Structures are given as structure tokens and as C-alpha cells.
C-alpha positions in Angstrom: 94.1 40.1 74.6 92.5 40.9 71.2 95.0 43.7 70.6 98.0 41.4 71.1 96.6 38.7 68.8 96.0 41.4 66.1 99.5 42.7 66.5 100.9 39.1 66.2 98.8 38.5 63.0 100.2 41.7 61.4 103.7 40.7 62.1 103.1 37.2 60.7 101.4 38.6 57.6 104.2 41.1 57.1 106.8 38.4 57.4 105.2 35.8 55.1 103.9 38.1 52.4 106.6 40.8 52.4 104.0 43.5 53.1 103.6 46.1 55.9 100.2 46.8 57.2 100.9 50.4 58.3 101.3 53.0 55.5 104.7 54.6 55.2 105.0 58.3 56.2 106.9 60.6 53.9 107.7 64.3 54.3 107.2 66.8 51.5 109.2 70.1 52.1 108.0 73.1 50.2 110.8 75.4 48.9 110.1 77.8 51.8 110.6 75.0 54.4 107.0 74.3 55.2 106.8 70.5 56.0 103.9 68.2 55.1 104.2 64.8 56.8 101.7 62.5 55.2 101.0 58.8 54.7 101.9 57.4 51.3 99.4 54.9 50.2 101.1 51.7 49.0 100.8 51.4 45.3 100.1 55.1 44.7 102.9 57.2 43.3 104.2 60.2 45.2 102.6 62.6 42.8 99.1 61.2 43.4 99.8 61.2 47.2 100.8 64.8 47.1 97.8 65.9 45.0 95.3 64.0 47.2 96.8 65.6 50.3 96.9 69.0 48.6 100.6 69.5 49.0 101.5 72.8 47.3 104.0 72.9 44.4 103.1 69.5 42.8 101.1 70.1 39.7 101.0 66.8 37.8 99.6 68.0 34.5 99.9 64.7 32.8 98.2 62.7 35.5 101.2 60.6 36.3 102.0 59.2 32.9 105.6 60.6 32.8 104.7 63.0 29.9 105.6 66.3 31.6 107.8 67.4 34.4 105.4 69.3 36.6 105.9 66.9 39.5 109.6 67.5 39.7 111.0 67.0 43.2 114.3 66.5 44.9 114.7 63.2 46.8 116.9 63.0 49.9 118.3 59.5 50.6 117.5 58.4 47.1 119.3 55.1 47.4 116.0 53.7 48.7 114.2 54.1 45.4 114.9 52.6 42.0 117.1 54.6 39.6 115.8 56.9 37.0 114.9 55.1 33.8 115.3 56.4 30.2 111.8 58.0 29.9 112.0 59.7 33.2 115.5 61.0 32.3 114.1 62.5 29.1 111.3 64.2 31.0 113.7 65.6 33.6 115.5 67.4 30.7 112.4 69.5 30.5 112.3 70.4 34.2 113.8 73.5 35.8 116.7 73.5 38.2 117.5 69.8 37.9 120.2 68.4 40.0 121.6 65.0 40.9 118.7 64.1 43.2 116.0 65.3 40.9 113.1 62.9 40.2 109.6 62.9 39.0 107.2 62.1 41.8 104.9 60.2 39.4 107.7 57.6 38.9 108.1 56.8 42.6 105.5 54.3 43.8 104.7 54.3 47.5 106.0 51.3 49.3 107.0 50.4 52.7 110.7 51.0 52.3 110.0 54.7 51.8 109.0 55.3 55.4 110.7 58.5 56.5 111.6 59.6 53.0 112.0 63.4 52.6 110.9 65.0 49.3 111.9 68.6 48.6 109.7 70.6 46.2 111.4 73.1 43.9 110.3 76.8 44.0 108.7 76.4 40.6 107.7 73.7 38.1 107.8 75.8 34.9 
């Protein structure tokens, strides 16, 4: 009985406060195809999440302040995240092998709409 009450409370909290109580899962794919499916902590950016989980290929030299391009990634299904802003676009000009789905992982904050997002890591950051 306690489990069902807890489940009901989670649903009600989610509905009224626009939050999800389970962390979204994202998939980082290394350039060689190795997958890392991890939980993305709400409020933490994807660079922080990757570094904490020791995902290879994300360097994050600037610590997430959008002052380098060493967390360059390719986002699949990018319609679920906000568009690139001016500062991120300037930093992406410094990245290698940029394409139309390039993003800086430090500029994508973990939130519940990202569940199932796939992030491809380039073969090199510099």
C-alpha cells in the first residue's frame, strides 16, 4: 500500500509543480561507438554530467563557463533543447569538425525533457 501512495504522490507533485522525480537518462556515444547511458542530474549541464560519470572525450577546460570548446558534442534530436545563443555560436567557431547539430555540452542543462537524448562525442576536441 505504501508504494502505491508514494507513486501517487510523485504523479501529483510532477503534475502540479512541473517536475519529474526520476532523473532523465541520456546516452553519450564515443566516436568509436561505445555507449554510456547515464542519469543526467536535473540542473547540471551535460558537460558536468559527463565529467562526473567519467565519459571519455569530454574535457571541459573552462569548467562550464562557455569559454572554450572542449565539450563540443553532436546532439541527435536537437529540437528538444533550446537553440544555440550568440556566445555559444562564437565558441563553436573554435571547435573542430562542427556541423549543424554541434553544441557545447556545458550549455545544455539537464532537465526532464531530455530523457532518451543521444549525444555523440567527436573523435577529438582540439
